[in-house]
N, C-alpha and C positions, 0 to 999 in steps of 0.2 A: 874508123869513120863513125860519126855520131848517129845514133838511132833516130833522134828527132832533130830536124833543122828548121828553124823558123827565120824567115827573111823579110824584113821591112813590112810587117803587118800594120795596116792602118784601118781604122774603123771610125765612122761618124754616124751619129743619129741626127738626121736633119743637118743643121748647121753646126752642131756641137761635135767637135773632134774628141773621141774617147780614147783611141789608141793612135800613137804616132811612131812609126818606124820601129816596131818591136822586132828585135833579132836576138836569137840565142840558140845554142846547141845543147843537146843532152845525150850523154852516152848511155848505152844499154846497161841496165842494172844499177843505175844511179838514181838518186832522189833529188829533185829540185823543189825548193820552196820559194813561193812568191809572196812577199810581204809588202805592206804599205797601208796608208790610211784608207778608210772607207771612201769610195768614189775615185780611187786612183786608177781604176781600169782593170783590176786583177780578175774579177769574175768575168768581165767581158772578154778578156784574153782567153780564159779557160773555155768559154762558150764558143769562141772562134776556133779553138783547137778541135773541139768536138762538132763543129759545123752546126751548132744551134744558132749561131749568128754567122753571117757571111761577111768576111773581111772585104773592104773596098779595094785593097791593094795588098800584094805580097805573095809569098810562096811558102808552103809547108811541105816538108819531105819526111817520110818515115822509111827507114831502112834503104835510103837511096831512091825510093819511089816518090814522085811528086804527087801528093794526094790532094793538094790544093794549089791552084794558080788562078788568081783573080781574073786574068785575061780570058781564060777558057771555061771558067766554072759554070757559066750560064748555059753552056752547051751540054752539060752532064745530065744523064737521065736520073730519075729518082732512085732506080735500082743501083746505079753506079755510085751515087752519093751515099746510099746506105752501106754499100760495100766498103767504101773508104772510111766511113764513120766507125767501122768495126776495129780499126786500128786503135781506137781510144775507148776506154771505159770511164764513166763519170759517176762519182758519188756526190750527191747533192747535200747541201747543209740541212735540208728539211726532210731527208729520207726519200720522199716521193714513192713510198710503197703503195701497192694497190690494196685497199682495205678489205676487199672481198676475197682475197687470196691468202692462203697460209704462207708461212715463211718459205717453205720448200717450193710452193707454187710460184711465189714471186721470183725466186732465183731461177727457176726453170722456164719461165714464160718466154723470155726473148729467144733462147735457143730453140724452143719448140716452134715459135713463129717462124724463125729462120729455116728450120727443117721443113716446114710446110711450103715455104717459098721455093726451096731448092729441090723439092720433090724427092727427097730421100737419098740422093747421091748413089743410087743403084743398090743400096742395102735395104733389108726389110725395115719398114718404118717402126714396127714394134721394137725391134732390136735397138734402133737409134734412140727411141724414146726412153727405153730402159737405161741406155748409156747416159742420156741427159740427166735423168733422175738420180742415177748413181753419182754422177759428178756433182750435182747440186747438193746431195746429202753430204758428200765428202767436204765440200766447201763450207757448209754450215758447221760441220764437225770441227773443221780448222778454226772457225770463228768462235768455238766454245758453245755452240748452240745445238748440240746433238739431241738434247731433250726438248727443244722448242720448235722442231720442224713442222709440226702440225698446228702451231699457234698462229693466230691472226695478229696483225699489227697492233690492234687495240689491247691485246693481251701481253704485249711486250713493253719493256722499259725503253726509253729513248736510246740508251746505249745498245740495247739488243736490236732495235730497229736499224740503227746505223750499221751494225755488224751484218745484218741481213742485206742491207744495201751494198755493202762492200762485197759480200759473196755474190750478189746479183751482177755487179760490175765485172767481177772476175769470171763469170760463167761463160762469157763469149771469148775468153782467152785473148784479151786485148794486148797489143804491144806496149801500150802506155796507160797506166791507171791514173786518173785525175781526181783530185778531191777539191771541192769548193767549200772551204771553211767547215770541215766535217764535224767540228765540236761546238760550233757557235750556238746550237740549240740545246746543248746539254749542260747539266749542272757539273760542278768540279769533280765529283766522284765518278760520274759517267764519262767525263772528258778523259780522265786517266785510262779508263777501260778501253776506249776507242783508240787513243794514242798508242796504247800498248800493242794493239793489233797492227796498226800502221808501222810501228817500229819493227815488229816481227816480219812484216812484208819486206821492209827495207833490208833486213838481215838475210832474207831469201833472194836478194838482188832483183826485186821487182822494180821495174822502171816506173817512177812516179813523178807527177807534177802536183804540188800541194799548195793551194792558196790557204794561208793560215794566219791567225793572230797569235798563235802560240809561239812566242819568240824562243823560249828555252828549247822547245821541240825542234824548231827550225835550225837552231844553233848546234844542237847535239846529235841530231839524226841525219840531217840532209847533207848532201855532198856539195851542193851549189845553192846560192841564195841570190835572188833578184829582188831589189827594192824598187818599187814603182811609185812614181809621183806624177800626178796630172797627166796620166796616160802615156808616160814615157818610162823607160828604164833609166833610173837615176844612177844606180850603182849595181854591180853584180860581181860575184866571185865566190871563193870558198868561204864557208861560214866564219872561220876564224879571222879572216881578213875583214869581211863586212861588219861583223859584230865587234871585233876588238880594235880594228883600225880603219874605220870608215873614212873615206876621202872627201866626200861631198858634205857640205854644211847641212843640206836637207836630210841626209841620212843620219847625221849626228843628232839633229834635232828630234827626228822620229824615234831613234833608239834610246835617247836619253830618258824617255818615259818608261822604258822597260828595264832600266839598270837595277840590279839587285841592291837593296839597301838605300 
């Protein structure tokens, strides 16, 4: 059974339809890339998955649990919405780190706030805080930032900031890690640095959904590719099929710009 099931998601802003009947599945431990031109609906889809936008229609399931149903969503409490959002972690293209906090504090902030909300789960709060800090430090070490835990965002390069953002997204142990064009704000050298980290996560069987303009990365690292155009899924399948043998004229036209040579 698929870990993530998306059925007939639709989204409009006013009279403008942005997403039309988006459906796909993603198995646990697999990586999905979403490609397409700017304005095709990729980021809106990602924001719908994370409930930063509310779809007008459709169903989202994670692990068999219905975490979104457009017909019942308005009856959900804010606390329940926050709980369901925890299934997903989101890494923004512009980092969105808090400038007044160190790298470690940025990573630990959300788990600490969640701990306060849940009143300690019956264990000593000091012990749980130490556990959060220890996990945060371990995540930053995994990101190659063991020597920058006390640094503030303005003291870090763009690539380092993005790695802090990835660690922050992982801190709440999401079922699915989402990336919204994670390298778009980086120069080519730093882009390779961040893509290397994402590749390592894929090798560890982290379930990921990645909106990206890095065609070579999508082709070589991801297990499934969706090409979106005008708010619809125009084509999807294994990367070797989508990139090497696209069936739709619009897909062929889009990919022609990225052909080597």
